[in-house]
ZAKOL-673881 format. One record per residue (C-alpha): chain; residue in three letters; x, y, z. Coordinates in nm, 3 decimals. Example, Ala and Ser with C-alpha at 12.3 -4.5 7.8 and 13.67 -1.06 7.14 Angstrom:
<rs>
> A, ALA, 1.230, -0.450, 0.780
> A, SER, 1.367, -0.106, 0.714
</rs>
This chain:
<rs>
> A, MET, -0.595, 3.352, 0.298
> A, ASN, -0.798, 3.035, 0.231
> A, VAL, -0.870, 2.745, 0.466
> A, LEU, -0.578, 2.533, 0.342
> A, GLU, -0.328, 2.816, 0.381
> A, ARG, -0.448, 2.892, 0.734
> A, SER, -0.422, 2.525, 0.828
> A, ALA, -0.074, 2.501, 0.677
> A, ARG, 0.051, 2.807, 0.866
> A, HIS, -0.098, 2.673, 1.189
> A, SER, 0.082, 2.338, 1.135
> A, ALA, 0.402, 2.474, 0.979
> A, VAL, 0.645, 2.379, 1.256
> A, GLU, 0.525, 2.020, 1.278
> A, PHE, 0.501, 1.974, 0.901
> A, GLU, 0.841, 2.120, 0.817
> A, ALA, 0.994, 1.854, 1.043
> A, VAL, 0.868, 1.574, 0.816
> A, HIS, 0.886, 1.738, 0.472
> A, ARG, 1.230, 1.872, 0.564
> A, GLY, 1.226, 2.218, 0.413
> A, PRO, 1.028, 2.541, 0.393
> A, LEU, 0.652, 2.503, 0.405
> A, ASP, 0.526, 2.369, 0.070
> A, LEU, 0.150, 2.406, 0.020
> A, ASP, 0.122, 2.120, -0.232
> A, ALA, 0.309, 1.879, -0.004
> A, PHE, 0.099, 1.990, 0.293
> A, ALA, -0.218, 1.935, 0.090
> A, ARG, -0.103, 1.582, 0.003
> A, ALA, -0.043, 1.508, 0.370
> A, VAL, -0.399, 1.622, 0.445
> A, LEU, -0.548, 1.418, 0.160
> A, GLY, -0.351, 1.110, 0.263
> A, HIS, -0.504, 1.142, 0.608
> A, LEU, -0.857, 1.150, 0.465
> A, ALA, -0.851, 0.865, 0.211
> A, GLU, -0.769, 0.497, 0.198
> A, PRO, -0.482, 0.385, -0.029
> A, GLY, -0.551, 0.372, -0.401
> A, ASP, -0.868, 0.583, -0.396
> A, GLY, -0.915, 0.644, -0.770
> A, VAL, -1.188, 0.906, -0.723
> A, LEU, -0.954, 1.119, -0.513
> A, GLY, -0.681, 1.056, -0.771
> A, ARG, -0.904, 1.200, -1.043
> A, LEU, -0.987, 1.495, -0.820
> A, ILE, -0.617, 1.568, -0.770
> A, ASP, -0.549, 1.530, -1.142
> A, ALA, -0.815, 1.790, -1.220
> A, LEU, -0.769, 2.043, -0.939
> A, GLY, -0.420, 1.975, -0.809
> A, ALA, -0.355, 1.857, -0.454
> A, ALA, -0.396, 2.205, -0.305
> A, GLY, -0.721, 2.269, -0.493
> A, ALA, -0.865, 1.932, -0.394
> A, ALA, -0.768, 1.975, -0.028
> A, GLU, -0.911, 2.327, -0.017
> A, MET, -1.252, 2.209, -0.139
> A, LEU, -1.262, 1.922, 0.110
> A, LEU, -1.160, 2.147, 0.397
> A, GLU, -1.442, 2.381, 0.299
> A, ARG, -1.682, 2.083, 0.305
> A, VAL, -1.831, 2.169, -0.033
> A, SER, -2.129, 1.979, -0.176
> A, GLY, -2.105, 1.694, -0.424
> A, ARG, -2.247, 1.918, -0.696
> A, ALA, -1.987, 2.189, -0.630
> A, LEU, -1.707, 1.932, -0.637
> A, SER, -1.832, 1.778, -0.961
> A, ASP, -1.874, 2.118, -1.124
> A, ALA, -1.522, 2.226, -1.025
> A, VAL, -1.372, 1.913, -1.179
> A, ALA, -1.574, 1.965, -1.499
> A, GLU, -1.457, 2.327, -1.525
> A, ALA, -1.097, 2.203, -1.494
> A, GLY, -1.152, 1.961, -1.783
> A, GLY, -1.188, 1.647, -1.572
> A, ALA, -1.471, 1.400, -1.527
> A, LEU, -1.638, 1.331, -1.193
> A, ASP, -2.013, 1.289, -1.177
> A, GLU, -2.213, 1.414, -0.881
> A, ARG, -2.284, 1.065, -0.749
> A, GLU, -1.912, 0.983, -0.736
> A, ALA, -1.841, 1.317, -0.573
> A, ARG, -2.105, 1.265, -0.303
> A, SER, -1.980, 0.912, -0.237
> A, GLY, -1.625, 1.043, -0.205
> A, LEU, -1.728, 1.315, 0.038
> A, GLU, -1.907, 1.056, 0.252
> A, ARG, -1.578, 0.866, 0.276
> A, TRP, -1.343, 1.158, 0.332
> A, LEU, -1.521, 1.419, 0.541
> A, PRO, -1.573, 1.202, 0.854
> A, ARG, -1.191, 1.192, 0.880
> A, LEU, -1.149, 1.569, 0.890
> A, ASP, -0.990, 1.597, 1.233
> A, HIS, -0.715, 1.857, 1.268
> A, SER, -0.601, 1.728, 1.608
> A, ALA, -0.565, 1.371, 1.479
> A, PHE, -0.377, 1.502, 1.174
> A, LEU, -0.130, 1.693, 1.391
> A, ARG, -0.078, 1.389, 1.615
> A, SER, 0.005, 1.180, 1.308
> A, ILE, 0.253, 1.439, 1.180
> A, ALA, 0.414, 1.467, 1.525
> A, GLN, 0.446, 1.090, 1.543
> A, GLY, 0.620, 1.090, 1.207
> A, ALA, 0.864, 1.353, 1.329
> A, ARG, 0.927, 1.155, 1.648
> A, VAL, 1.053, 0.853, 1.450
> A, SER, 1.241, 1.075, 1.200
> A, ALA, 1.010, 0.983, 0.912
> A, ALA, 1.012, 1.195, 0.597
> A, LEU, 0.718, 1.271, 0.369
> A, VAL, 0.807, 1.241, -0.001
> A, VAL, 0.563, 1.366, -0.264
> A, PRO, 0.555, 1.387, -0.645
> A, GLY, 0.791, 1.660, -0.758
> A, ASP, 1.045, 1.589, -0.485
> A, ALA, 1.386, 1.468, -0.605
> A, ALA, 1.342, 1.152, -0.396
> A, TRP, 1.002, 1.061, -0.547
> A, PRO, 1.010, 0.719, -0.726
> A, ALA, 0.890, 0.810, -1.077
> A, GLN, 0.776, 0.452, -1.143
> A, PHE, 0.473, 0.510, -0.918
> A, ASP, 0.335, 0.753, -1.175
> A, GLU, 0.244, 0.448, -1.387
> A, LEU, -0.031, 0.374, -1.136
> A, GLY, -0.221, 0.674, -1.269
> A, VAL, -0.508, 0.789, -1.048
> A, HIS, -0.432, 0.500, -0.811
> A, ALA, -0.078, 0.624, -0.743
> A, PRO, 0.009, 0.703, -0.382
> A, ILE, -0.063, 1.061, -0.279
> A, GLY, 0.265, 1.066, -0.089
> A, LEU, 0.513, 0.830, 0.076
> A, TRP, 0.619, 0.818, 0.439
> A, VAL, 0.979, 0.700, 0.461
> A, ARG, 1.213, 0.596, 0.738
> A, GLY, 1.568, 0.562, 0.618
> A, ARG, 1.685, 0.689, 0.280
> A, PRO, 1.404, 0.881, 0.108
> A, ASP, 1.583, 0.841, -0.228
> A, ALA, 1.631, 0.463, -0.200
> A, LEU, 1.414, 0.405, -0.509
> A, ALA, 1.479, 0.729, -0.695
> A, GLY, 1.819, 0.650, -0.849
> A, ASP, 1.921, 0.461, -1.162
> A, GLU, 1.987, 0.132, -0.983
> A, PRO, 1.766, -0.155, -1.104
> A, SER, 1.524, -0.303, -0.853
> A, ILE, 1.347, -0.634, -0.825
> A, ALA, 1.065, -0.750, -0.597
> A, LEU, 1.116, -1.085, -0.426
> A, VAL, 0.794, -1.203, -0.261
> A, GLY, 0.644, -1.521, -0.124
> A, ALA, 0.450, -1.687, 0.151
> A, ARG, 0.488, -1.621, 0.522
> A, ALA, 0.480, -1.993, 0.597
> A, ALA, 0.794, -2.061, 0.394
> A, THR, 0.971, -2.396, 0.383
> A, GLY, 1.345, -2.446, 0.419
> A, TYR, 1.361, -2.485, 0.041
> A, GLY, 1.186, -2.152, -0.017
> A, GLU, 1.403, -1.964, 0.230
> A, HIS, 1.720, -2.113, 0.078
> A, VAL, 1.616, -2.003, -0.272
> A, ALA, 1.524, -1.656, -0.140
> A, MET, 1.861, -1.620, 0.034
> A, GLU, 2.062, -1.723, -0.273
> A, ALA, 1.853, -1.511, -0.510
> A, SER, 1.865, -1.196, -0.298
> A, ALA, 2.239, -1.216, -0.237
> A, GLY, 2.307, -1.288, -0.604
> A, LEU, 2.092, -0.998, -0.721
> A, VAL, 2.263, -0.758, -0.479
> A, ASP, 2.597, -0.868, -0.627
> A, ARG, 2.454, -0.770, -0.968
> A, GLY, 2.362, -0.422, -0.847
> A, PHE, 1.992, -0.469, -0.774
> A, THR, 1.790, -0.310, -0.496
> A, ILE, 1.572, -0.574, -0.328
> A, VAL, 1.208, -0.478, -0.268
> A, SER, 0.968, -0.678, -0.052
> A, GLY, 0.699, -0.649, 0.214
> A, GLY, 0.885, -0.703, 0.542
> A, ALA, 0.670, -1.006, 0.633
> A, TYR, 0.775, -1.336, 0.788
> A, GLY, 0.900, -1.612, 0.560
> A, ILE, 1.021, -1.529, 0.209
> A, ASP, 1.005, -1.151, 0.249
> A, GLY, 1.212, -1.152, 0.564
> A, MET, 1.476, -1.382, 0.415
> A, ALA, 1.505, -1.165, 0.103
> A, HIS, 1.565, -0.858, 0.319
> A, ARG, 1.814, -1.035, 0.548
> A, ALA, 2.021, -1.173, 0.262
> A, ALA, 2.036, -0.829, 0.098
> A, LEU, 2.159, -0.674, 0.423
> A, ALA, 2.413, -0.951, 0.474
> A, SER, 2.549, -0.879, 0.124
> A, ASN, 2.577, -0.505, 0.201
> A, GLY, 2.303, -0.427, -0.048
> A, THR, 2.009, -0.188, -0.048
> A, THR, 1.667, -0.323, 0.041
> A, VAL, 1.329, -0.151, 0.072
> A, ALA, 1.031, -0.278, 0.274
> A, PHE, 0.676, -0.155, 0.211
> A, LEU, 0.441, -0.165, 0.509
> A, ALA, 0.060, -0.181, 0.515
> A, GLY, 0.046, 0.041, 0.825
> A, GLY, 0.225, 0.353, 0.940
> A, VAL, 0.605, 0.352, 0.944
> A, ASP, 0.596, 0.442, 1.312
> A, ARG, 0.451, 0.098, 1.393
> A, PHE, 0.676, -0.174, 1.254
> A, TYR, 0.473, -0.481, 1.157
> A, PRO, 0.509, -0.766, 1.219
> A, LEU, 0.641, -0.700, 1.567
> A, GLY, 0.880, -0.994, 1.537
> A, HIS, 1.058, -0.806, 1.257
> A, GLU, 1.116, -0.484, 1.447
> A, SER, 1.489, -0.549, 1.463
> A, LEU, 1.506, -0.642, 1.092
> A, LEU, 1.310, -0.334, 0.984
> A, SER, 1.532, -0.115, 1.201
> A, ARG, 1.837, -0.256, 1.023
> A, ILE, 1.674, -0.184, 0.686
> A, VAL, 1.626, 0.179, 0.792
> A, ASP, 2.001, 0.209, 0.856
> A, THR, 2.101, 0.144, 0.493
> A, GLY, 1.780, 0.131, 0.287
> A, ALA, 1.424, 0.239, 0.355
> A, VAL, 1.095, 0.137, 0.511
> A, MET, 0.805, 0.300, 0.325
> A, SER, 0.429, 0.334, 0.348
> A, GLU, 0.165, 0.547, 0.180
> A, VAL, -0.055, 0.563, 0.491
> A, PRO, 0.012, 0.820, 0.766
> A, CYS, 0.175, 0.740, 1.097
> A, GLY, -0.063, 0.586, 1.346
> A, THR, -0.246, 0.381, 1.081
> A, ALA, -0.293, 0.012, 1.161
> A, PRO, -0.226, -0.261, 0.903
> A, THR, -0.540, -0.435, 0.774
> A, LYS, -0.613, -0.694, 0.505
> A, TRP, -0.734, -0.421, 0.270
> A, ARG, -0.420, -0.216, 0.321
> A, PHE, -0.199, -0.521, 0.264
> A, LEU, -0.363, -0.577, -0.073
> A, GLN, -0.319, -0.211, -0.168
> A, ARG, 0.038, -0.213, -0.037
> A, ASN, 0.116, -0.494, -0.281
> A, ARG, 0.063, -0.265, -0.581
> A, LEU, 0.346, -0.044, -0.451
> A, ILE, 0.583, -0.341, -0.426
> A, ALA, 0.502, -0.435, -0.786
> A, ALA, 0.518, -0.078, -0.919
> A, SER, 0.850, 0.001, -0.750
> A, ALA, 1.037, -0.286, -0.913
> A, ASP, 1.158, -0.360, -1.265
> A, ALA, 1.032, -0.717, -1.221
> A, THR, 0.853, -0.930, -0.961
> A, VAL, 0.955, -1.284, -0.871
> A, VAL, 0.735, -1.513, -0.661
> A, LEU, 0.974, -1.750, -0.486
> A, GLU, 0.732, -1.975, -0.298
> A, ALA, 0.355, -1.939, -0.265
> A, GLY, 0.057, -2.152, -0.179
> A, MET, -0.269, -2.124, -0.366
> A, ARG, -0.398, -1.849, -0.133
> A, SER, -0.074, -1.661, -0.068
> A, GLY, -0.095, -1.282, -0.068
> A, SER, 0.209, -1.277, -0.298
> A, LEU, -0.018, -1.384, -0.584
> A, ASN, -0.193, -1.051, -0.542
> A, THR, 0.142, -0.877, -0.588
> A, ALA, 0.195, -1.087, -0.901
> A, GLY, -0.142, -0.967, -1.030
> A, HIS, -0.043, -0.603, -0.984
> A, ALA, 0.288, -0.662, -1.164
> A, ALA, 0.104, -0.819, -1.457
> A, GLN, -0.149, -0.534, -1.477
> A, LEU, 0.141, -0.288, -1.494
> A, GLY, 0.306, -0.489, -1.770
> A, ARG, 0.609, -0.564, -1.554
> A, PRO, 0.798, -0.892, -1.605
> A, LEU, 0.671, -1.166, -1.375
> A, GLY, 0.875, -1.468, -1.271
> A, ALA, 0.804, -1.772, -1.055
> A, VAL, 1.036, -2.028, -0.899
> A, PRO, 0.917, -2.389, -0.932
> A, GLY, 0.914, -2.615, -0.627
> A, PRO, 0.854, -2.982, -0.554
> A, VAL, 0.538, -3.094, -0.733
> A, THR, 0.418, -3.251, -0.408
> A, SER, 0.459, -2.929, -0.206
> A, PRO, 0.143, -2.721, -0.139
> A, ALA, 0.380, -2.436, -0.053
> A, SER, 0.471, -2.406, -0.423
> A, ALA, 0.124, -2.462, -0.569
> A, GLY, 0.072, -2.088, -0.630
> A, CYS, 0.400, -2.062, -0.822
> A, HIS, 0.305, -2.361, -1.035
> A, ARG, -0.029, -2.200, -1.111
> A, LEU, 0.145, -1.882, -1.224
> A, LEU, 0.372, -2.087, -1.450
> A, ARG, 0.098, -2.311, -1.589
> A, GLU, -0.190, -2.071, -1.638
> A, PHE, -0.068, -1.713, -1.635
> A, ASN, 0.249, -1.690, -1.844
> A, ALA, 0.494, -1.628, -1.563
> A, VAL, 0.855, -1.696, -1.661
> A, CYS, 1.026, -1.989, -1.491
> A, VAL, 1.335, -1.860, -1.308
> A, VAL, 1.564, -2.063, -1.084
> A, ASP, 1.859, -1.840, -0.992
> A, ALA, 1.983, -1.482, -0.970
> A, ASP, 2.113, -1.483, -1.328
> A, GLN, 1.772, -1.568, -1.469
> A, MET, 1.598, -1.318, -1.240
> A, ALA, 1.836, -1.041, -1.344
> A, GLU, 1.773, -1.129, -1.708
> A, LEU, 1.398, -1.115, -1.645
> A, ALA, 1.425, -0.767, -1.492
> A, GLY, 1.623, -0.644, -1.790
> A, GLY, 1.375, -0.779, -2.044
> A, SER, 1.082, -0.612, -2.213
> A, ARG, 0.760, -0.545, -2.029
> A, VAL, 0.485, -0.777, -2.151
> A, ALA, 0.145, -0.761, -1.986
> A, ALA, -0.009, -1.082, -1.857
> A, ASP, -0.334, -1.176, -1.691
> A, THR, -0.297, -1.361, -1.362
> A, GLY, -0.665, -1.421, -1.316
> A, THR, -0.621, -1.425, -0.939
> A, SER, -0.928, -1.326, -0.743
> A, GLU, -0.959, -1.153, -0.408
> A, PRO, -1.251, -1.093, -0.171
> A, ALA, -1.473, -0.795, -0.256
> A, PRO, -1.275, -0.491, -0.134
> A, ASP, -1.568, -0.325, 0.045
> A, VAL, -1.654, -0.646, 0.230
> A, LEU, -1.290, -0.692, 0.327
> A, ARG, -1.265, -0.339, 0.466
> A, ILE, -1.581, -0.375, 0.674
> A, THR, -1.465, -0.714, 0.806
> A, ASP, -1.140, -0.550, 0.919
> A, ALA, -1.329, -0.269, 1.093
> A, LEU, -1.576, -0.486, 1.286
> A, SER, -1.504, -0.606, 1.639
> A, THR, -1.591, -0.951, 1.770
> A, ARG, -1.694, -0.801, 2.106
> A, SER, -1.808, -0.440, 2.081
> A, PRO, -2.092, -0.349, 1.839
> A, ARG, -1.999, -0.068, 1.603
> A, GLY, -2.250, 0.166, 1.441
> A, ILE, -2.271, 0.284, 1.082
> A, GLU, -2.106, 0.622, 1.148
> A, ASP, -1.818, 0.457, 1.333
> A, LEU, -1.764, 0.215, 1.043
> A, VAL, -1.773, 0.500, 0.791
> A, ARG, -1.495, 0.675, 0.982
> A, ARG, -1.285, 0.360, 1.025
> A, THR, -1.308, 0.240, 0.663
> A, GLY, -1.323, 0.562, 0.464
> A, MET, -1.632, 0.427, 0.284
> A, SER, -1.964, 0.598, 0.225
> A, VAL, -2.276, 0.519, 0.429
> A, HIS, -2.430, 0.339, 0.130
> A, GLU, -2.117, 0.127, 0.075
> A, VAL, -2.098, 0.036, 0.445
> A, MET, -2.462, -0.072, 0.457
> A, ALA, -2.431, -0.276, 0.137
> A, ALA, -2.123, -0.459, 0.266
> A, LEU, -2.287, -0.524, 0.603
> A, GLY, -2.585, -0.677, 0.422
> A, MET, -2.357, -0.921, 0.240
> A, LEU, -2.175, -1.011, 0.560
> A, GLU, -2.504, -1.068, 0.742
> A, LEU, -2.630, -1.296, 0.465
> A, SER, -2.312, -1.504, 0.482
> A, GLY, -2.330, -1.522, 0.862
> A, ALA, -2.000, -1.336, 0.904
> A, ALA, -2.157, -1.034, 1.077
> A, VAL, -2.428, -1.005, 1.342
> A, ARG, -2.669, -0.712, 1.381
> A, HIS, -2.734, -0.578, 1.735
> A, PRO, -2.960, -0.295, 1.856
> A, ASP, -2.656, -0.068, 1.892
> A, GLY, -2.447, -0.178, 1.595
> A, TRP, -2.271, -0.473, 1.433
> A, THR, -2.011, -0.730, 1.537
> A, ARG, -1.806, -0.987, 1.346
> A, ARG, -1.844, -1.356, 1.425
> A, ARG, -1.529, -1.476, 1.595
> A, SER, -1.488, -1.768, 1.352
> A, SER, -1.454, -1.529, 1.059
> A, ARG, -1.148, -1.360, 1.205
> A, GLN, -0.824, -1.407, 1.010
> A, ALA, -0.484, -1.254, 1.058
> A, PRO, -0.375, -0.989, 0.808
> A, GLN, -0.202, -1.147, 0.508
> A, GLY, 0.144, -1.002, 0.475
> A, GLY, 0.295, -1.255, 0.237
</rs>
C-alpha cells in the first residue's frame, strides 16, 4: 500500500462525507492537491495531465526530488523540466500538513459542502476548456449539478460601487434572462453581482456564485444571508478548500471560473479599474462572447464598459433579449488588453502584515510560491517602497493596503 492509499484509508470517514460515496482514490488525490496549490497552477496541471491526480499526489506525498518528478513526467510523455519541477515542489511541499488537511475536510462536512471532481456527473464540462489551468476540484454548497445540465448560463458582472442606474439594469437583465431559461452566474460581491443574484432569486431562477475563499466562509460578510439563499436553490462554489481566506490573487483567479462557466459574459457597469474587466479578459481568452452595457458618457462608473466597447470588440447590449442573443451566438475570441499587477507581487502583498514581520519560510507557506519567487517579489516591493525589511522579516507599508477586489 503506497503513501496516498494509506492517507486515504486514514481519512476515509471524513472524506466520504464530502465526496458523498465510497472512497475514490482519484477524488481524494485531487482534494490533497487542491490543499497544496494555489488556484490555476499550470505546472501542477501539467503534472496531473501526465501522471493522473493519484500519481501526482503520490509523488508529492513521498517528497520526491525535482529530477525524479521531471523524469516521471517525461516517461509518461509529458514535458516538465527540472527547474519547473523544483520550483513547484518549493511551492507545494511546505503545505503538506495532514492535520490541516483533515481540519479543512471536516469543516467542509460541517457546512454540508460537497467536493466535485472531473469524472463526476455533476462536474461542469466547460471548465475543461481551461486546460492545465482548470480547477483541480470544486467545493460546492447547494446543488452540485447546478452547472452540469443543458440549461444555458450567462455571467453578469460589474463594479461593487454600483450606481442606481447599474443596479436597475442588472435587476432587469437578470430577471429577463431567468425568464428565458438562463442560469445566472456571478461573484457574490456587493453592487452589480449582488443585484444579479437577488433578481434571479426573486424570479425563481437558478443562480451560482463563485467565491475567492472557502465556501465555509461566506464573503463578503454582508452577503451571508444572500449567499445562504443561493445555496437553497442554486449553488455557491469555490476551487479552494474550506478555511481558505479570500485574497486579491484568488479573486483574479476566481474570475476565470465565472467566465468559463458561462456561455457569455456581460459587464453591466464598470469603472476603469473594476475587477470585472479581469473577468471580461478571461472570457475573451476563452473565445466566449463578451458584451458590455453602455452608461452615461459622463459617468466614471461606466468608463470600463465604454473602453470594452471602444477598444476591445465587446458587443453593445442593452436588455435581456440582446444578452440572450449574445449567449446563443458563435464564440469569437477578442483581446481585452486589460492589465493586472504582477501575480507574484500581488500574492506577496496579500501575505504581508502591516504589523508583524513575516519571514521567507512563512511567506512561502502562505503564498504557495517558491523561495526564489518570494525573494524576487519582495525585492520589487522594497524598491517601490511597498514593503519594509526588518531583522526578523518583512512588513507591508500601511498605505499600500487595499481591500480585496470582488467586483
